[in-house]
N, C-alpha and C positions, 0 to 999 in steps of 0.2 A: 493359410489355414482353412480347412474345412470349417462351416456355420454348425449351429446346435442342430439342426436336423440332417439328413444326407437320406435323399430319396435311391441313393441308388444302391445302400446299404439292406441287407436280406428282411435286416426287422423294420424298416422304417414303418410307422406307420401302431409297431408296438406298443402299446403303455404297461408299463411296469412300475409296482409302489411296491418300494424296497421299504421295509421295519427290521432289517435285521441291524447286527453291530457287530464292532469287530474286526477279524478279517473273514473267517470262512463264506457266512455270509453273503459279506457285502461283492466277495472276489466274483459269487457266482449272477449277483447285479452288473457288476460291471464288464463280464463276457455277453452275457445282453446288451447292454451300452454299448459297449465297443460293437457291438452289431450292429447298430442303428437304432434300440430300441429306444425309447421315452421313457427314462428311469428316474422316477423322483424317489429319493430317499428323506425319509419321516423320521426326524430326530428326536427322542426326550427332550425336554431341556435342558439344557447344560452338555447336550451330545453326545456322541460315539465315542467311548474311549477310546477309540482306537484316532481319536484328534491327540492324543495326548500319548502314542507312544514313540519314545525319540526315536530321534532327532526330530526337530518343528522346525514345522516354520510357518510362526505365528498360532493360528488358530486350527493349522492342521499339521502333520505331519507325514513323514517318508511315506508310511503304511497307508496314513490316509490317503493320500496323494493316488496310489498305487490301485486301491481297491473301491474308488471310488469315482474316480474323473470321467467325464465325458454322463455326469449325473448332475440332476437338480437338486434345490435339498426346501423342505419344508419343516417347520416347530409342532409338533405336534404332542400338546402330553394324552399318553391315553388312556389316560384314569381318571381324563377330567370327561363328563360323556356329552359336553360341544365337542371337543375334540374328536371325541371318538363316533360322533354324527357326522362332523367334517371326514373322518376315514372313509366311510361307510356310503356317504357321498360318494367319494374318491371313488369308492371299490366297482361302482354300477358301470361306469362307461371303462375301466381297467380291463386288461385283458392277462393282467398276471401280477400276485400280490406273494411275496417272498418274506419269510418270516424264519427266526431263529430262536423265538420265546420257548421256553421248557413246557410242556401239557398243563401242569396246573396255571401257569402266568398264563399262555396262551389262556384257558378255561375262566383267569380272574378277569380276561380283559376282552372278554367273549368273544374269541376269534379262534373256536374250534374247528376242527374240519367238517364238524354238521350243520353246526350255525351258518358257515360260507355255503357250504353246496346247497345246502337251504334257501339260504337270501341272494345267493351270486350264484346260481346253477354256470353259466360260462364261463366264472373266473378259474385262470390253473394257479393253485394256493401250494406253493412251492415249502418247505419246512422243512429245515435244516437245524439238528441238535447234535448233545454230544454222544448217547445213545442210546438212538432211536426213537420210538416213542411207544415201545412193547418191552414188556421184562420188568424186573425190579431196578434195575438200574438209567428205568427211560426218565425216571425223576432227578437225575444225578449233573451238575454243570460240569465239563471239560473242556481243557484246553489243549492243540497240538501235543505238546511234551507229554502229557496226562495222559492221554489214547496210545502215544507211539508207546509210551511203557505198558500200559494194557495189552492191545495186541501183539504185543512180541516184536516191532522194530527196534526200538531201543535196545532191547536182548541182541541182536546180529548186527548192530552196528555198533563200528569200532572196532581197534586191535585185538585181537586175539588174546593178548594179556593183557588188557586196559577192564575199565568198566563199560558197563551200557552207557552210550551218551544216544541223546535227539541227532537226529539228522541237521547236517546245517542249515538245510530250510525249512521251510513248516509246512513238509507236505503234507499230510492231514488238512490241515485248514484248508491250502488251495485245491488239492485231490477233492477233498467234498466240497468245494465251491465247483469245480469241475463238474462233477458229478450231477448235483442240482440244476446248474443250467443246460447240461445234456436231459435230463429228464423234463425240464422244461419245454425245450425242443421239439421233444417229442410228445409231447401234451399237445402243445400248439397245434404240430400236425394232425392228432387226433380228433382235433377239434374240428380240425376242414371236415370230416366226416360224423362229427356223431352232431358237432354243434351245442359239444357242454364240455363243461370246463374238467375239474378233478384235483383230487389231494396226491403230489410223489413229493417222496420225502428221503433225505436221507440223512446221515451222520457220521460224526469223527469216528466213529466205532466201526462201523458197516465198512468204511474205507483201508479201513485198518486191517480189514479180516480181512477183506479181499487182496488185500499188498501183500499180505504173508502169502499168497496162494502157493507157491512154492514150496517152501518152508511147508507148508501142514503137511499138505501133499508126500514130502521128501520123508517126512517122517512115518507117515504112516506106511510108506511102502518099504523103511530099513530097521524103522526102529532107533535112528540115533537121535538125540538130542542138538536141535537147531545151535549152531557157533557160531562168532564175527569172527570173520574171516579179513576184515579190513579194509582196503579197496581191492581186495580180489573179490574173487564166486566160488560156494561151494560147487556148482554144476561143471564147473569148468579152470583148465591150468594149458596153460600159462594165462593169468588173465592180471590186472589193477597196474597199481602203479611199481616201476623198478626203479633202480637207481644208473644215472649214466655217472660219465665222470663228473658232470657238474652238476647234475640237477634230474629230478627223476623226470618218467614219460610213465606214458599209460598206454598201455599193451591189451589188446582183446584176441584171443586166440579160440574161434567158436568151431572148429571142426578140425581131422586130424590132415587134409590138406595146407589147410591155413598154418599149421606147423610145420608142415615141412619147406615150406616157404620159408617160412618167418626163421627154421636152424638153417637154411643157403643162406638167407640174407645178413645172418651174423658170421658167417664162416666156423658153423659147426654141423655141419652134415649129419654128422655120427649120432647126434641128439636125436634123429627121427626115428632109425631104426636102433636104438638104444633101448631093449627090451622094458625097461621102467618107462618110457616116455609114448611107447610105439601106437598107443590110441588116447583117449580122452579119458577112460576109466583109471589105465596104467598110472598116466599123468597126474589125474585128481587125489591118486593114492600116493605118490610120490612128489607133491606140489611143494613140500618144503627144498627137498634137496631140488629137483628143478629151478627153484627160485635162487640157490645157492649159485646153483652153474652159471646163471642168465647174468645175474651183477655182476657177475667176477668178469665174466665175457663184459658186458656195456660198460665197465670201469673201463677199458683201453682207450674210449673215444667220448668224446663230448655229445649232447643230447642230441644239437641240430644235426649234426651227422648220419646218427641212428634214426629220425626221424625222417632224413630223404631217404636212406637206403632203403625201413622197414616200408616205406609210404612207395615207394617205387614196385618192391615185392608184391602189393595188394594185400599189406599187414595194416587193419586198423589200430595206425598208435596216433596218439596228440599228445601237446604241454599239460604240462598241471599251470593252471594261471589264478589270479583273480578275480572273482566278478567283474572288479573295474576294469580290469586288460581290453575287456569287449568295446570296452568305449572307444580304443584305436584297435579291434581286431577286424581285417579286410574281407572277412568273412561277411560278419556283420552289418557292414556297412554293404555288401554285393547282395546280401535276401532284405535289405532297409529293415530287418527287425528293430532299430530304435529309432524310435520318432519323436519330432520334436513335440515338446508339450511344454505348453503356455500356461508361463506362472506371472506373479503380477509384476511388473516390468523386469522381468528374468524367464529368459529360454533353456530350460535342459532337454535330456535324453532321457526317456525313458523307452525300454521294450514295450514292443506292440504287439496286439492279438497274433502267435502264434502259426495263422493261418489268413491265406488272401485268397481271391475269389478274383475270377481272372487276370492273377498278375498282381492284382492292388491287395493293400494289404489296410483292412478299417482303417480310418483314420484316429488322432486324439483330438478330438472336435472341439472337448471344454477342461480345464481343470480342474480338479474337486472340490466343488462349493465350499461357501466359508463357512461358517458355527450361521445358522439361522436367527434370524429374531424373532423371538415370541410375535403371531401372527392374533 
């Protein structure tokens, strides 16, 4: 296992102060930490609420482990003048400060962008909030599911005859963290040219608006109301999970030639010349009829047989699995996506950063820190 510092990593030598909490902000920090930055998590007395998100591992939780690995931690009460002075001293040598405080809270703590720019012009100030820093809603708190509802993600997720639901993964938390980390990296590069830091911002709201881009444009082009399509997609057909004799498989057909290959593989070449299905527009208009025909055909054999036939024909297809099935997945082993994560007297596997450098994935150097004592 690598040590806490790894000079081979691209952000080695970069210092980050992470005063964020919960999921989205710390995820930005863990991306930078995985890339080699020295990330110091600064926690209020009592600790990050993410420490208490079930399931628990003592004073850490599964979520806390995931978004705070490769970081060290100190406890500072940012309402206390002495601790604020300590943070200011730390900012004089840091490269990046990450915050997810709402504007009023940042102002109360004297952490406004204007003040940071004046006193620490070299510092890159990364801010992640629920609704952004401008507009009437900028003062509102928010969590992933709340913003999935607001931005329409929940409305287009789920079965057509069901209720809107949040996605099974906290996509706005993790996505916003990714955007903030990307912005910090861009600002670090800009600083090499200008010598100055600056403010970079994102929010769960802006991430959600960006991620329903297709639906926003499709509505303007057609005037139709966005709808739920289950595992399917409004732009393609056939697409989604289809039942075989023993279980479901997920099939993706994104072009007319692929549909022709698919029809041949399931011994239904006639479907590719049927006027209802001859091109993607026609198939999308008759998606329910097509689904019924396909599932009647697939019901003749088990999933493993269809997987073999469709893959041999070059059709994108795969099994429907649980996340924990990835622990035994051969492709996971081949890509080395699950890395050994050092615990206290135990070792578990955790997904690493989904990028490599010269074929090597950034290592998990340290476990998430225990709750630091007030110093």
